[in-house]
C-alpha positions in Angstrom: 79.3 60.4 67.3 76.4 60.6 69.7 75.5 58.5 72.7 72.0 57.4 73.6 70.1 55.5 76.3 67.4 53.7 74.3 64.4 51.7 75.4 64.5 48.0 74.7 61.8 45.6 73.4 61.9 42.0 74.5 60.8 39.7 71.7 58.9 36.5 72.2 62.0 34.5 71.3 63.8 36.3 74.2 66.0 38.5 71.8 66.2 42.1 72.7 65.7 44.9 70.1 66.6 48.6 70.3 63.2 50.3 70.6 61.4 53.6 70.2 58.1 54.9 71.4 55.1 55.3 69.2 52.3 56.8 71.2 51.8 54.6 74.2 53.6 51.6 72.6 57.2 50.5 72.7 58.1 49.2 69.2 61.3 47.9 67.5 63.5 50.6 66.0 65.7 48.1 64.1 64.4 49.1 60.7 65.3 52.8 61.5 69.0 52.1 62.3 71.9 53.1 60.1 75.2 51.3 59.9 78.0 52.0 62.2 76.1 51.9 65.5 78.0 50.4 68.4 76.2 48.8 71.3 78.1 49.7 74.4 76.0 47.8 76.8 72.6 46.2 77.3 71.2 46.9 80.8 68.2 44.6 81.1 67.6 45.7 84.7 67.2 49.3 83.7 65.4 48.4 80.5 67.8 50.1 78.1 70.6 49.9 75.6 73.6 52.3 75.6 74.5 53.1 72.0 77.2 55.0 70.3 75.8 56.3 67.0 77.2 58.0 64.0 75.9 61.5 63.2 73.8 60.0 60.3 71.6 58.2 62.9 68.7 60.4 63.9 67.4 60.1 67.5 64.2 58.2 67.8 61.3 59.0 70.0 62.1 57.8 73.5 65.9 57.9 73.1 67.8 60.1 75.6 71.0 61.7 74.3 73.8 61.5 76.8 77.4 62.7 77.1 80.3 60.3 77.6 80.6 61.8 81.2 76.9 61.1 81.9 77.3 57.5 80.7 80.4 56.9 82.8 78.6 58.3 85.8 76.1 55.4 85.5 78.5 52.8 84.0 81.9 53.7 85.4 84.7 53.1 82.8 82.4 52.2 80.0 83.7 54.9 77.7 87.5 55.1 77.9 89.5 58.3 77.4 86.9 60.6 78.9 
């Protein structure tokens, strides 16, 4: 499993999508997601999702791979057993 900080895209209906970068634009990455992804948190203030992804999920442009320790440094206790 891999952990990522991903950009978010706020839709007109106020829903929030996992996003990726395409050139200068932030676009929805929903069509590129595989099954088995867990959303650990949505941080609207920081403009990101924290995801736990299976190895079958390739990182998208703009995603930052993180370790469990790095995530817990920002969000204490989010990932248990680390």
